[in-house]
N, C-alpha and C positions, 0 to 999 in steps of 0.2 A: 592167942598169939595178938600182940598190939601192929600198928600197919607200922610202925616207927624199927621195929623189928623186924618184920617181915621182906621191909626194904633194903636191908642192911644185907640180906642175903642172897647171893644167886641161886640159880636151880642146884647145883651141886651143892652148894652151903647148906641149903634147906633138905636135900634128900638126906648128908649127912646127921642132921638134925632127926630126921625123921627114923634114921636107921641107929643113931645112938638113944633112941626114945627117949628124946629132952623133948619133943613135940611129938603129936600124931601127924598122919596123914590128912585127917579129917580140918584139924585147927590151921594146916596152911593152907588147903583147900580154901576153909572158908575166911581165912586172912585174907586171899586172893579175891574172892566173888565180895568181898564186902568195899573192897582199893579200886577193884570195877564199878558196884553201884556207886561208888562215889565221887570217882574222878570221872568216868564214862559220859556222864553229862557235860562234861565241863570242854571235851574234846574230841567227841564224836569218833571214839576208834572202834569200835565194839558194836557190829549186828545184834548180834545175839547171844547170850551167855545161859548157862545151868549148871547145877552142881555136879560137876562130874567124879567119877572116879579113876582109879590107877588100874586098868586092866586084870582080870583074875589069872592070864598066864603071862605077866608082865617077868620081866627076872630082875629078880630082888636085889640081886649085886649090880643092877643099872645103877653111874652116878649122876646120875638124873632119877632116879627111881623117886616117884612123888612128886616131883617139880612141878606146880599150874602152868598149862602152855594156853595159845588160842592158836587159831589153824587161818592161816589166809580163805577168803573165801572165791578160791579162784585154786585149779591145778590139781587138787587135791580133793579128795573125798572121805565123808565119812559117815558110814552105816546110819540111815535115818536122820540123818542130817540135812536141812537147805543146803544149796550150792548153786548163789544166786549170780556168782560172778560181777557184781557190781553195775546188776543190769535188771532193767523193766524186764527185758525180754523173758529174764528168767526166775520171775519171781516166783517162788513157791517149789521150786524145781529140785527133787530130791533123789538120789541116786542111791540104792539101798545095796548099798556095797562098798568093803572100807577099800580106796585104792591101796598100791605096795607100800605106798610112803605112811599111809596113815598107818598100815597094821606093824610099820615097822618102829613109828612113835610111841603105838600102843605097847608094842613088846619092850622096848625102853623104860615101862613105868612112868610114862610123862602122863598127868590129869588134864587132859583137853577140855577147855572150861567154857570155850565159843569160838565165834567167826569172827573175823576183824575186816574191814572195809577197804578197797580195792578201789584201783579208777576202773573205770568200766570195759570189760576184755583184756586190761593191764595196757589198755596201749596208750599209755601215758605215765609222768614221771612227777605226777601229781598226783593226788589221793582228795577228789572233788567229785565224785559220781553225783550224775542228781537223782540217782535213786536212793541213797543212800545220805546226801548233804556232804559237805567237807568235812574233812579229817584235818583239826589244829594243830598246831605246834605248841607241845608242852612249854616249851623254852619262850615263847612268843607267839601267843595262839594269833597274832596279824597273819600269820607266814602259813604259807603249809608245809606239809610234812615231808614232801617227795612222793615219790611211788614209783609202780605201782602198790608196794606193801607197805603203807603210808597207815594202814590203823594198826599192824604190827609191833610198826617202828612205832609208834605214839605209844600205843597200852606200854611195852617195856620201859622208853624212856618217862614216861607217866610212874612208874611203878606197880606198875595192877600187874604182870607177872613179869619173872627173871629172864627169860627169853619165850620167841614166839617164831610160828614156822613163815618163812617166807622165799617169794619166786625172784628167777633175778631173768630175762629176755633180754634186756639191753640195757642193764643196771637198778633195777629196781629191789635188791638189796641191798645195792652199797648208796646208793643215792638216800633213801630214806636212812639210812644208818648214820650214813656224814651229814644232815643235818636235824638228827636227836640226838646226835652225840654217842653215838653206841658203835659196835664192831659188828662186821658183818662180809661175810666170803661166800662169794661165788663160786663154787668146788670146778674142777675140772672135767667135762664133759665128760659122761659118761659115768661117772661117779656113782651116782641117785639114780635109784628108777624111778621111772613115768607110770610103770603099768600097773595095772595087764591092759589098760582101756589105750594106750598109745605106749609105741616106741621111744619116739622122739617127740618133743613138743616145739615148733615152732620153729622147725625145720634142724632141730639142734641147737637154737640157741639156748633157750632157757634149763636155766638147774634149780636145784631145789637146796635149801639148806633152813636160816633160820636167821635173825637179827637179837642180840643179846647186850648184855652190859659185861659182862668181861669175856674174854679169851678162851678163857677154860667151858664156859658152856657151851660153845658154837663147836668148840674141838672134839667134846665129848657127843653132840648131838651129829655130826657126821661119820664117827664110830658108829653111833647107833645106825647111822639108816645108809652105812656104804655099803650093802648088800643086796647081790643080783637077784632079782626074780627069773623064775624059771622063763629062758624063751629071750632075753634081752637080745638085742642085736648087735649090741656089741659093750663091752664095759672094761672099765678101768679099773683095772686090779687097785686093793688098798696097800702101803708098804708094810712090812711087816713091824714095825711099831707101832701101839697108835696114835692117832693122834692127839691125843690128851696129852699124852708121853713128852710129846713134842714141845708143848707150850714152855714146860718146864726147862726144856733143852737150850743149849747154844746156837745161834742159827752160825756161828763161822765167821769170819772177817769174809763179808761180801761187796763184789762189786756193784755197783746199784748207778744204774742210768737215769737221771735226773729231767723231766720230760715237764718244762713251765708251762708254756701255754700251748691251747689244743689245737687240733690240727684244719683246725675254722680260717687261722688266718687271723683271728682276734684277739686278744691279751684277757689273760686274768686276771679277776676281779684282784683288786690289790691287797684285802686282807684275807685273802684265799693263799696267794701268792707269797704272801708274809708268813702263813703259819708253815708254809709247803718251807720255803727255805728255813726257817727256826727247829722245823723235824731234821732236815737235811743235817743243821750243826749238829744238831745230839746226836742222828746217826753217825757223823766224825767222831764227834768225841765217845763213842763205844766203838770204835775201832774199825769203821766201814770205811770205803774208800767210795767218794761220790763222784762223778763226771755229768757235767752236763749234756743233752743231745738233744739234737734237733730229731725229732722223729718224722720221720717217711715211711708212709704205710701201705708203698708201692700204688697208689692209686689215686686222685684229686680225691676230695671233700664229697664232691657233687656225685661221684661215682660209688662212695662207699653208703649214702644215704640213700642212692637211687637203690644198690644192691639188697639194702638190709628193708627198703620199703616196698620190694618185690616179698621177701619172706614175711614180713608184720604181715602185710596186706592179706595177699593169697590165703594163708592158714587164717587170718582173723574173718574170712568171708567164710569159710570150709567151716567155721566154729560157729559162727553165728546160724549159718543153717542147721549144723544139726540142733541145734537148740531150740530152734523155731519150730522145727520139727517134734520135738519131744514137749514143747509147752503149747504148740498149737496156736503160737501168736505171731503176727506180722512183721515182718523186718520193716519199719518205719519209723516214723518222727516219734510218735505217742510211746513206741517204747525202747528207742535208743535215740545217745545224744549224737548231734550233727557232726561232729567228728568222726564217731564209730561208724555210721552212716558213707561217709567219705571215704572209710577206710574198706569196707565192704565193696560199696560199688568199685573202687580203684581196681582191689582184689579179684571182684568177677571177671577182668579183662584182662588180666595177667594169662600167658600161656607158657605152654611147658618149654619151650623156648625162652620165656622171659627167664624161668627160675633156671634153666639153665648157664644163662648168661650169666646170674646174680652169684650160684656156686662157684662158678670159672672166678667175680673179684673175690668171692669170699677165700678162694684156695691164693690167691695173690697176697691179699693180706695177710693169711694166717704164715705164706712161706717167707714172707719178708719182716714179721714180726719173730717168729722162728729163731731167723738170722741172730735177732738182737741179742738172743740166751747163748749167744755162742760166745758174747764177750761180755754181756752181762749178768750178773746171776738174778738182778730183780729191775725189774724197771719204777720208777717211783713218781704219778701223775697228781697232781689237783685229782677228787674224787668228781666234784663239779667245778666248771670254771667261774660262776656266778653264781651268789645266792640266790635262795628261793622267794617267789615274786609274794606278793602278795595272796590272801585267800579272794578269788573272784577273778586277779588278772591274767592266769596261764591260760584260761581255756576262749576269752573274749576272742580269741582266731578263728574259734571250732567253721562258724559261717562262715569262712573266706578261703578255705584252702582246701585240695583235694587229696585225698590217702597221701601221695604223695607228699605236701606241703607239710599235711598235719608230720610227719615223720621228720619231716625237715625242720619245725617249730621241737619236736621233741628231744632231737639229736644236740638242737643250737644248747637244749640250755643244759645237754652233760651228755658232753661230744667226747670225753673218754671212754667212760662205760662200756659202752658197745662194743671198742676195738677187741674184750675177753670175753663176749658174747660168739662172736663171731666167728673168731678162732678156736674158742673151747680150751682155752688159758683158766686157770686158778687166778682170782684177783682179790682182793680184801681192801674195805675200808675202816681204819683205826682213827677214833678220835686226835685232833689234832693243833685245837684251841677251838676261840670263837670269833665271833665279829661284834666287836665295843659296840656300836653303832644299834644293832638291832639283837645282840648277844643270842644270836643263832651260832651253833656250833658249827665249826668247818672240819672235815677228813680231809685224810691223806690216803692216798690208795696205791697199792701194792701189788705188783702183778708180777707171778712166776711163768717160770716155761710150762709144760704138760708134764702133768700128774705129779707138781712138787706144793701141791698144798702145804705139805708136812713143813717144807722149809718156810714158806708164809707164817704158817702157825708160832714157830718158831720166833720168826722175826718181832710177831705180833705180842708176843709173850715177854719180849727184850723190851718192847718198849712200853706197854704197859707198867712193867716194873722201873722205869728209868723214871715214867713221865704220866702217874696214874691218875686216872679220869674217874674210876669208880666213887668217889667220894662228891661226885658233883651229882646236882639234881636239880631239875628243873623249876621253873615258877610254877608248875601246876603239879604237884608231885605226893602220893601218896602215902607218904613220910609225913606229911604238914600234916599231924593230930588237927 
């Protein structure tokens, strides 16, 4: 299978070829391995790869059966494979068991071929970990790929695999999707299991799914993993129809609240604002009603960041202590980056009362956002308010901030995305254009009411048909023979 053929199919398309015996599963896997071998040295998206295979107990009727796949090196474990969390502290760490999510990926017939880069302990929206080195954006390698799921996004964008695992605790699916020209959806809280080792990740802020070049691949992926494990603390039930079927269904006429500028008080960059307005115009021609909204979260921006800093830093501190106990390494500058140590030190000082206060803020924001969905079907915003920084720029402040200052820096780079994490709402980034000066992709974000992931898939499918992006390819592309 030639590279030019391989990159012309999404995961479902490759699975159909295998099912129809037009190509063997081994040929598809080899094409992906060849692409990784050839392209990865140029962008550093994949830490480790191997000749994988489809699990023997996989569902052969799965729409993704045989599709090549990569997993983020964080928040998921694969039996016998390293789990290093983008950090020297976890170097060589192996968890000899599949997490629930990994088991479901295997059952779906995905052929997992390797691990992708992440920011250290996922506390950043760039992927420039000291342990692995920076991951470069395939559209313009002078710029970062977003984070913390930057490796997965870069690998998919460059054509190494059609889809890859991703997590989102404050925008880590949607930010990399936006700046790599991909589709990425953060599911509703409780939709996907974090078991068996954890009930919630980051106090319920984090959700799993993936990034993909087509909407239908992400929908099929969510169908495959929306299955509760034994002992789940709570579970958001799936709709009667599949998420995959929702992609081809009309969303109906939607009333969409359009938010242009972030709650920081700053302005969205002009090229991003222009792409947002262009998408709003397209939605109007598709029959939807658009109304500009001045978003009120119920708390000040400073209070919002402060509450999130309590959740992020206390969870990071506990996580670091756990990893240090497993690996026997010290929590120091040799094994951790300055920002991670700042988060750790801040997190160790957080009290139970501090967390309860943060939960109170979370409740205020969640209730306030929920009220918007009594008037609007969807809230539409930029995914990020400013373009990605050049490689090396994002982390310059590491030595100058404490744990709160670091979270404030992270949130200033992506001020819209964390609203869906703190509220648990489903939220997606859809490709919406390019910045003419940098050639970097721009994403537009849509957020729906709790449990209404299918509504987002229907809208995304409509946008994908009306303004296709699948034929576009970056500067660094596996299809360039």
